[in-house]
C-alpha positions as CSV (number, residue, x, y, z in Angstrom):
1,M,-34.8,-51.4,4.5
2,S,-34.1,-47.7,4.2
3,A,-35.2,-45.7,1.2
4,V,-32.6,-44.8,-1.3
5,P,-32.7,-41.0,-2.2
6,S,-33.6,-40.3,-5.8
7,T,-31.1,-38.7,-8.2
8,R,-33.2,-35.6,-8.2
9,T,-33.2,-35.4,-4.4
10,V,-29.4,-35.8,-4.2
11,A,-29.0,-33.1,-6.9
12,R,-31.2,-30.7,-5.0
13,T,-29.4,-31.3,-1.8
14,G,-26.0,-30.8,-3.4
15,L,-27.1,-27.6,-5.1
16,A,-28.5,-26.2,-1.7
17,L,-25.2,-27.0,0.0
18,F,-23.2,-25.4,-2.8
19,S,-25.3,-22.3,-2.7
20,A,-25.0,-22.0,1.1
21,A,-21.2,-22.4,0.9
22,A,-21.0,-19.8,-1.9
23,L,-23.1,-17.3,0.2
24,A,-20.9,-17.9,3.3
25,L,-17.8,-17.4,1.2
26,T,-19.2,-14.1,-0.2
27,L,-20.1,-12.7,3.2
28,S,-16.8,-13.7,4.7
29,S,-14.6,-12.4,1.9
30,P,-12.9,-9.1,2.6
31,A,-14.0,-6.1,0.6
32,A,-12.0,-5.1,-2.4
33,A,-9.8,-2.0,-2.1
34,A,-10.3,1.5,-3.6
35,T,-7.5,4.1,-3.9
36,G,-7.7,7.8,-4.2
37,T,-4.7,9.7,-5.5
38,R,-3.6,13.2,-5.9
39,T,-0.4,15.1,-6.8
40,T,0.0,18.4,-4.9
41,T,2.7,21.0,-4.4
42,D,3.4,22.7,-1.1
43,G,6.4,24.9,-0.4
44,G,8.1,24.0,-3.7
45,T,7.9,20.2,-2.9
46,T,5.6,17.9,-4.9
47,Y,3.8,15.2,-3.0
48,N,2.1,12.1,-4.6
49,L,-0.7,11.4,-2.2
50,S,-2.4,8.0,-2.0
51,L,-5.2,6.8,0.2
52,T,-6.4,3.2,0.1
53,A,-9.6,1.9,1.9
54,P,-12.1,-0.9,1.5
55,D,-14.6,-0.1,-1.3
56,T,-17.6,-1.3,0.8
57,A,-18.6,-1.3,4.4
58,N,-21.6,-2.3,6.6
59,A,-24.2,0.5,6.6
60,S,-24.9,0.0,10.3
61,G,-21.3,0.4,11.3
62,Q,-17.9,-1.2,10.8
63,N,-14.2,-0.6,11.6
64,I,-12.0,-0.3,8.5
65,T,-8.3,0.0,8.0
66,L,-6.9,2.7,5.7
67,T,-3.3,3.2,4.4
68,G,-1.7,6.3,3.0
69,S,1.5,7.2,1.4
70,G,3.4,10.2,0.0
71,Y,2.1,12.8,2.5
72,N,3.9,15.9,3.8
73,T,5.1,15.0,7.3
74,L,5.2,18.7,8.2
75,Q,1.4,18.9,7.7
76,G,-0.9,16.8,9.9
77,V,-4.1,15.3,8.4
78,Y,-7.4,13.9,9.6
79,V,-8.6,10.7,8.2
80,S,-12.4,10.3,8.3
81,L,-15.6,9.5,6.5
82,C,-17.1,12.8,5.2
83,V,-19.6,14.3,2.8
84,V,-17.9,15.4,-0.4
85,D,-19.0,17.9,-2.9
86,G,-17.1,18.2,-6.2
87,A,-13.5,17.3,-7.1
88,Q,-10.7,16.9,-4.6
89,G,-9.7,20.3,-3.2
90,A,-12.8,22.1,-4.6
91,N,-14.7,22.1,-1.3
92,K,-13.9,21.2,2.2
93,P,-15.1,17.7,3.0
94,S,-17.8,18.3,5.6
95,P,-19.7,17.3,7.7
96,C,-17.7,14.3,8.8
97,L,-18.6,11.4,11.1
98,G,-17.6,12.4,14.6
99,G,-16.9,16.0,13.6
100,Q,-13.4,17.4,14.1
101,D,-12.4,15.0,16.7
102,E,-9.4,16.8,18.3
103,S,-9.8,14.8,21.5
104,G,-9.6,11.4,19.7
105,T,-12.6,10.0,21.6
106,T,-15.1,9.0,18.9
107,G,-13.1,6.5,16.9
108,A,-14.7,8.0,13.7
109,S,-11.5,9.8,12.7
110,H,-7.8,9.4,13.1
111,W,-5.2,12.2,13.4
112,V,-1.9,11.7,11.8
113,S,0.8,14.2,12.7
114,D,4.5,14.4,13.7
115,F,3.5,17.3,16.0
116,G,1.4,15.7,18.7
117,G,0.2,12.5,17.0
118,G,0.5,9.3,19.1
119,V,-0.3,11.1,22.3
120,L,-4.1,11.2,22.1
121,P,-6.3,8.2,21.4
122,N,-6.8,7.4,17.7
123,S,-3.7,9.4,16.6
124,S,-0.3,8.5,15.3
125,T,2.8,9.9,13.6
126,F,3.8,9.4,10.0
127,G,5.9,6.6,8.9
128,T,8.8,6.8,6.4
129,G,7.9,8.6,3.2
130,G,4.7,10.1,4.7
131,T,3.0,6.8,5.2
132,F,0.4,5.7,7.7
133,S,-2.0,2.8,8.5
134,V,-4.9,3.6,10.6
135,Q,-8.3,2.3,11.7
136,I,-11.6,4.3,11.8
137,H,-15.2,3.5,12.4
138,V,-17.6,4.2,9.6
139,K,-21.4,4.0,9.1
140,A,-23.8,5.3,6.5
141,D,-25.8,7.7,8.7
142,L,-23.6,10.7,9.6
143,G,-26.5,12.4,11.5
144,G,-28.4,15.5,10.6
145,G,-30.1,13.8,7.7
146,N,-26.8,13.1,6.0
147,I,-27.0,9.5,4.8
148,C,-24.2,8.3,2.5
149,G,-25.4,7.0,-0.8
150,D,-28.9,8.3,-0.2
151,T,-29.1,12.0,0.6
152,V,-25.4,12.8,0.2
153,E,-22.2,11.6,-1.5
154,C,-19.5,10.4,0.9
155,A,-15.9,9.3,0.7
156,V,-13.2,8.3,3.1
157,V,-10.9,11.3,3.0
158,T,-7.8,13.0,4.3
159,R,-7.7,16.7,4.9
160,A,-5.4,19.1,6.6
161,D,-5.8,19.1,10.3
162,H,-6.8,21.9,12.7
163,T,-3.5,23.7,12.3
164,D,-4.4,24.6,8.7
165,T,-8.0,23.6,8.3
166,N,-8.7,25.7,5.2
167,D,-5.8,24.2,3.3
168,R,-7.3,22.1,0.5
169,K,-4.0,20.7,-0.9
170,Y,-4.3,17.5,1.2
171,D,-7.9,16.6,0.4
172,V,-7.9,13.1,-1.0
173,H,-11.2,11.3,-1.6
174,T,-11.5,7.5,-1.7
175,P,-15.1,6.3,-2.6
176,I,-16.9,3.8,-0.4
177,D,-20.3,2.1,-0.7
178,F,-22.4,1.0,2.2
179,V,-24.3,-2.3,2.1
180,Q,-26.8,-3.9,4.4
181,D,-25.0,-7.0,5.7
182,T,-26.2,-8.4,9.1
183,S,-23.4,-11.0,9.1
184,R,-20.8,-8.4,9.7
185,R,-20.3,-6.5,12.9
186,P,-18.0,-3.6,14.0
187,G,-14.7,-5.2,14.9
188,P,-12.6,-4.5,18.1
189,G,-10.0,-1.9,18.5
190,V,-11.9,1.4,18.0
191,S,-14.7,2.8,20.1
192,A,-17.6,4.2,18.1
193,G,-18.8,6.8,20.5
194,A,-21.1,9.8,20.1
195,G,-20.0,12.2,17.4
196,L,-18.8,15.7,18.1
197,P,-20.7,18.7,16.5
198,A,-20.3,18.6,12.7
199,L,-18.1,21.2,11.1
């Protein structure tokens, strides 16, 4: 005759299963979104810039999707993870993961431009209303001792591309936190190659 589990044993087993399920759900749930916004004027036209990204990512590396709207389609931008210092537009976001990736080979940045975008890897043109949806690779260690959330403050940013690199009107910062989560791995779609020299 088999032994009948005690009420306490059944309760403990149920609690363990519930805890495991809750943990799995937490690890599999997508990160919440964070949005950076800015209103800027260029050439007499006002632009309401918006950049949305996940608010957390795996510290060891992860591909994330970002969306933007309201951008000036006459001015290309880079989308990347960078060190930020001060308010939006106060200082150029730099260094950035992958450097100024004009060749589009690192996967750590994306170039959005109606003047050459879509030709190189990890580049595209703007959609209607200055919109875009892009994917980049991020990780906490930018190299050179720059570790997001430890030695430096970082954000996912847009900034004017190489055609007007000192123009701070298109700097938009969206904060991101890095967490240690071994259950998550960098997804397919973007190659996370070696970075270019930092700016």
